[in-house]
C-alpha positions in Angstrom: -167.3 -7.9 19.5 -167.8 -3.7 18.2 -171.1 -2.0 18.2 -173.2 0.8 16.3 -171.2 3.1 17.9 -167.7 2.3 16.9 -166.9 0.7 20.3 -164.9 -2.4 20.2 -165.1 -4.7 23.4 -163.9 -8.4 24.2 -164.1 -9.8 28.4 -161.4 -12.7 28.9 -160.9 -15.4 31.2 -157.9 -14.6 32.5 -155.9 -17.5 34.8 -153.1 -17.1 36.5 -151.8 -20.9 37.5 -152.8 -22.2 34.0 -150.9 -22.1 30.5 -153.6 -23.2 28.4 -155.5 -20.4 29.2 -153.1 -18.2 29.6 -152.1 -18.7 26.3 -155.3 -18.2 25.4 -155.8 -15.1 26.8 -152.3 -13.7 24.8 -154.0 -14.3 21.5 -157.2 -12.9 22.1 -155.4 -10.3 23.3 -153.6 -9.5 21.3 -156.4 -10.5 18.6 -158.7 -7.9 19.7 -155.6 -4.7 20.3 -155.1 -6.0 16.4 -158.5 -5.2 15.7 -157.3 -2.3 15.6 -155.8 0.8 13.0 -152.4 1.9 14.0 -153.5 5.1 15.4 -155.2 2.5 17.3 -153.0 1.1 20.2 -151.7 0.8 23.1 -148.5 -0.4 26.0 -150.3 -2.1 27.5 -147.2 -3.2 29.8 -148.1 -2.3 32.4 -151.9 -4.0 32.1 -149.6 -7.8 31.7 -147.8 -6.5 35.0 -150.3 -5.8 36.9 -152.6 -8.7 36.7 -149.4 -10.4 36.4 -148.5 -9.5 40.3 -152.7 -9.0 40.7 -152.7 -12.8 40.0 -150.4 -14.5 43.2 -153.1 -12.8 45.4 -156.3 -13.3 43.1 -155.7 -16.2 40.5 -158.6 -16.3 38.0 -160.5 -13.8 37.3 -162.5 -11.9 34.5 -160.8 -8.6 32.1 -163.0 -6.7 30.3 -161.3 -4.3 27.5 -163.1 -1.1 25.7 -162.2 1.0 23.0 -163.9 3.0 21.7 -162.3 4.4 18.0 -163.8 8.2 18.8 -162.1 8.8 21.7 -158.3 6.6 21.1 -158.6 5.7 24.5 -159.2 1.7 25.9 -160.4 1.4 29.4 -159.9 -1.9 31.1 -162.3 -3.3 33.6 -161.2 -6.1 36.3 -164.2 -9.3 37.7 -163.4 -11.8 40.5 -164.3 -12.9 43.3 -162.7 -12.7 47.2 -162.6 -15.2 49.5 -165.0 -15.5 52.9 -162.4 -14.5 55.7 -163.2 -17.5 58.2 -165.3 -16.9 61.4 -163.1 -17.7 63.6 -159.9 -15.1 61.9 -163.4 -12.0 61.1 -163.1 -11.1 64.6 -163.8 -7.1 65.0 -161.5 -5.2 67.6 -164.6 -4.5 71.1 -166.4 -1.4 70.5 -165.1 1.1 73.0 
């Protein structure tokens, strides 16, 4: 979970409507955050709120958290796929 340069990272699968996977996500997130010293803590409430809202439209995604002890910051990346628009509804307006 930690690199030689003090950077810790974890990738966790987030699934919006699966209670078991959501509990696993919450537990792994808590363990990751608790592994940091008390002076390196972050308010993740906006992250959790955003995931809940985004999860309504995109129910499954991978969340990567990366902390850099030297800069005391937590970086968050989201990785998810989008569904293709069916051909019959994906028409473009005519060119002028």
